[in-house]
Steps between C-alpha positions, in 0.01 A plus 500: 500500500698370211625138509870487585581159362396364167305172487803327352684563829327197654636271231843656532494447879410131456771455242752667731413261786528198274827624354641567850401149608668345197816702564514386864451133392765531230739662746441220753558228242815676378646532851409137573683380192790738563572361845514149350726607215876435477547876539395458863586133571832524310443157345757421235718796585870434531647772724860607464726311736861562604586162336285345227464171686348225285299235682475312173878468477558409863195272557434336164852527360713425808248313710522717814223430755277783622614443861868564415420872472169524683616319811215596736207414276405186699547647847414867486230728365767659285665294225822704525715685255844338474797699638789585273698210645259255332593650161871505585496131589494432126614821343827509689585207268313573178427819305739675736567794271157531332395865479141392563595377847697810606220604742531162671876533542459861623238388752732222628794739528311777680253295705206697357197299400384501141195728460266250346155621389226281642281345231233342722415782738191466720344795689629554853166400653515155340664213689608210283693199629707297257557240769136396546420501128808299396467242777131448427559412136490822299771506230716796407364518147139528622570860608821594320442323171766308303797681650730248336397644164555868591826656374397807704265471796147640475167456682272258320195545727328806641552406870184702568253396769250353257777278354590373847135438591448304180755249631386507864143421402622176340870442580493132410526576128845649555643252747773246418724258695776693676751288307382694193498850657811613308410314180408783268366260235254331737149474351186425698335165430231493232289244317757459226789536750435277806739482791536216747580606857561312819577598863832353621609500865293794618582613854258640757453871455655502157292650217385224268646658189852482649478118500352467151684352205350517150554320172389581148464128414277250669729292727255206496432515126127511562425776257417870551345603830445871540676679782338821626610715793193578714480730798418298814206598713725661761618746238864415562734569212604146420383196307443148628596218273445128523750243393259392226578824315180693562455794734282490805 
């Protein structure tokens, strides 16, 4: 009986298996990188909005506090999108005829909410509470970036699970005194940038970071002493500072 396959068929079969394996690996790597890419996470994308609201102008230029618009950020899981009335509080007096603000005036006249496009949009199965994070010492800029420098709002971080877990494995590196929560320019202490912190008038049941005050200069003039936020053994999201300026 004549041989059906040539001897070279064995080599071709091995090469086909190797090639198939390489294609599967390349496909896996490609999909892994794709799901981390801005095309999926929408990092840096500035979606069209009914009004080109500039956080840079309102926060950095005019000095508006985050809580003026996002009124529920400290007491609810949802930071809140301001109603049209919040805009009209000012724009009934200034820029009253600006074409750019026509959607705001139309919304106020008709009672219809402005159809904002959400920039930071988590999946429906994810529960995130602004209240617990803000009150435990996590600043706005840690998640949202330097909003005060954004003419148009965009997502700076991926907000994917691995990004969240990176913080939850060591949250202390991102914590700050709650007096600095809304300070976009806050920088964590470092060897060349020490911070002196002290606990003042802490009440029972109050998270330590809510009673912390910090200075960038040594109040005792005793030279640099490095301040580092460290996660306590109970894994609670706050820091404990001594009056001497070092953390416990």
